C-alpha positions in Angstrom: 0.1 0.0 0.0 1.4 3.3 -1.0 1.8 6.0 1.8 -0.2 9.2 1.6 1.7 12.3 0.1 1.2 16.0 0.4 3.1 16.7 -2.9 0.5 17.8 -5.3 2.8 17.1 -8.3 3.9 13.6 -7.1 2.1 11.9 -10.0 2.8 14.7 -12.6 5.5 14.3 -15.4 8.4 16.2 -16.6 11.0 18.6 -15.2 8.5 21.3 -14.5 6.7 19.1 -12.1 10.0 18.5 -10.1 10.5 22.1 -9.9 7.0 23.0 -9.0 6.7 20.5 -6.3 8.9 22.1 -3.8 7.6 25.6 -4.7 3.9 24.3 -4.2 4.9 22.9 -0.8 6.3 26.2 0.4 3.3 28.1 -0.9 1.0 25.6 0.9 2.9 26.1 4.1 2.7 29.8 3.8 -1.1 29.6 3.1 -1.6 27.3 6.0 -0.1 29.7 8.3 -3.2 32.1 7.4 -6.0 29.4 8.2 -6.2 30.0 11.9 -5.4 33.8 11.7 -8.0 34.4 9.1 -10.8 32.0 10.3 -10.4 32.2 14.1 -10.2 28.5 14.3 -8.7 26.9 17.4 -7.1 23.6 18.1 -10.0 21.2 19.1 -12.5 22.7 16.6 -14.2 20.2 14.3 -13.0 20.6 10.7 -14.4 19.2 7.4 -11.8 18.9 4.6 -13.8 18.8 1.4 -11.8 17.2 -1.4 -9.2 15.8 1.0 -7.4 13.6 -1.4 -5.1 11.1 0.3 -3.9 13.4 3.0 -5.2 17.0 2.6 -5.1 19.3 5.6 -3.8 16.5 7.7 -0.4 17.1 6.1 -0.2 20.3 8.1 -2.3 19.6 11.1 -2.3 15.8 11.9 -3.6 16.3 15.5 -6.7 18.4 14.5 -10.2 16.9 14.7 -10.6 16.6 10.9 -13.0 14.6 8.9 -12.1 14.1 5.1 -14.5 14.0 2.3 -14.0 13.1 -1.4 -15.7 11.8 -4.4 -13.6 8.6 -4.4 -12.5 6.2 -1.7 -9.3 7.1 0.0 -8.2 4.0 1.8 -4.9 5.4 3.0 -6.5 8.6 4.5 -5.3 8.8 8.1 -8.5 9.7 10.0 -12.3 9.8 9.8 -13.3 9.7 6.1 -16.6 10.0 4.3 -17.2 9.4 0.5 -19.8 12.0 -0.7 -20.5 14.5 -3.4 -20.6 18.0 -2.0 -22.5 19.3 -5.0 -25.4 17.2 -3.8 -25.8 16.7 -0.1 -23.2 16.0 2.5 -24.3 13.4 5.3 -23.9 16.1 8.1 -26.2 18.3 10.1 -26.5 22.1 9.6 -23.5 23.7 11.3 -22.1 20.5 12.4 -18.5 21.7 11.8 -16.7 24.7 13.1 -14.7 25.1 9.9 -15.1 23.8 6.5 -11.9 23.8 4.5 -11.5 23.4 0.7 -8.1 23.9 -1.0 -7.9 23.8 -4.8 -11.3 21.9 -5.2 -14.0 24.3 -6.7 -12.1 25.0 -9.9 -12.6 21.2 -10.8 -16.3 21.4 -10.4 -18.3 22.2 -13.5 -19.4 25.8 -13.4 -23.3 25.0 -13.3 -22.7 22.9 -10.2 -20.5 25.4 -8.1 -23.3 27.2 -6.5 -24.7 24.0 -5.1 -21.2 23.1 -3.8 -20.9 26.6 -2.1 -24.3 26.4 -0.5 -23.6 22.9 0.9 -20.2 24.0 2.4 -21.9 26.9 4.0 -24.7 24.8 5.4 -22.5 22.3 7.3 -19.9 24.7 8.7 -19.9 28.0 10.8 -16.5 29.1 9.4 -15.3 28.7 5.9 -11.9 28.6 4.2 -11.9 28.0 0.4 -8.8 28.5 -1.7 -8.8 28.4 -5.5 -6.3 29.2 -8.1 -6.7 32.7 -9.7 -7.7 33.0 -13.5 -5.4 36.1 -13.8 -2.2 34.2 -12.9 -0.4 33.6 -16.2 0.5 29.8 -15.5 -2.2 27.2 -15.4 -1.3 25.3 -12.0 -2.5 21.9 -13.0 -0.8 21.5 -16.3 2.0 24.0 -15.6 1.6 25.5 -19.0 1.6 29.3 -19.6 -1.7 30.9 -20.5 -3.4 27.5 -20.9 -6.5 28.5 -19.1 -6.8 31.5 -21.1 -7.3 29.7 -24.4 -10.5 28.3 -25.9 -11.2 24.7 -25.2 -10.5 23.6 -28.7 -7.0 25.1 -28.5 -6.4 24.1 -24.8 -7.0 20.5 -25.2 -4.2 19.6 -27.5 -1.9 22.1 -25.7 -2.7 20.4 -22.4 -1.0 17.2 -23.5 2.3 19.0 -23.3 1.9 19.8 -19.7 2.8 18.1 -16.3 -0.7 16.5 -15.9 -0.9 14.7 -19.1 -4.5 13.7 -19.1 -7.0 16.1 -20.2 -9.1 18.0 -17.6 -11.5 20.8 -18.5 -10.5 23.0 -15.5 -12.2 26.4 -15.2 -10.3 28.8 -12.9 -12.1 31.6 -11.0 -12.0 35.3 -11.2 -12.5 37.2 -8.0 -16.0 38.3 -8.7 -17.0 34.6 -9.2 -15.6 33.6 -5.8 -17.3 36.6 -4.2 -20.6 35.6 -5.8 -20.3 32.0 -4.7 -19.6 32.8 -1.2 -21.7 35.8 -0.2 -20.6 37.4 3.1 -17.3 35.8 3.0 -14.1 38.0 2.8 -12.0 37.2 -0.4 -8.3 37.6 0.2 -5.6 37.5 -2.6 -2.6 35.1 -2.3 0.2 36.8 -4.1 3.4 35.7 -5.8 5.4 39.1 -6.1 2.9 41.4 -7.8 0.6 38.6 -9.2 -2.3 37.1 -7.5 -1.8 33.3 -7.4 -5.0 32.3 -5.7 -8.2 33.6 -4.1 -9.1 32.7 -0.5 -12.7 33.0 0.7 -13.0 33.2 4.4 -15.9 33.4 6.9 -14.7 33.4 10.5 -15.5 30.7 12.9 -16.2 33.2 15.7 
């Protein structure tokens, strides 16, 4: 059985992925430092990690009370886990969690299902932390290709094959206004790399 990994580019291909892996890890660590400061979450709070993958938030906080949720089974996930589709209905009560966390998830959801996803996250959690790559950043973060996400799908699909991800995925990155519309009442913070916005982070405080 393979061990869980927090390297988002562990299965990607090519030299760009090898360079991007450590950079992504540093950005994740820096971003994680904002979770408690922005949300007011405290050790002991109940946290739901939506789209947790094999490790998710536990890579940074192994001792928190975290429940993982994903669309597929994650047999190596080191903690409570539920297989569920957050665009439908999660098997939790209203406000059951102090904080709902979703990192680099919403951009993978078809645009017409994102509003349902956002409503469900808001329903089960008092606090919210949702991070998603910014459309304005010039490098597509999954394929690691310049301007790939700015191209029409007919051009993007063959170009995508040159990238780190290999297999085609019709990812739609979000603009700030889209994030704000999905999560009304949340504060939307830019995550910057130099002068450029790398990601958007939507936050609703726990307390």
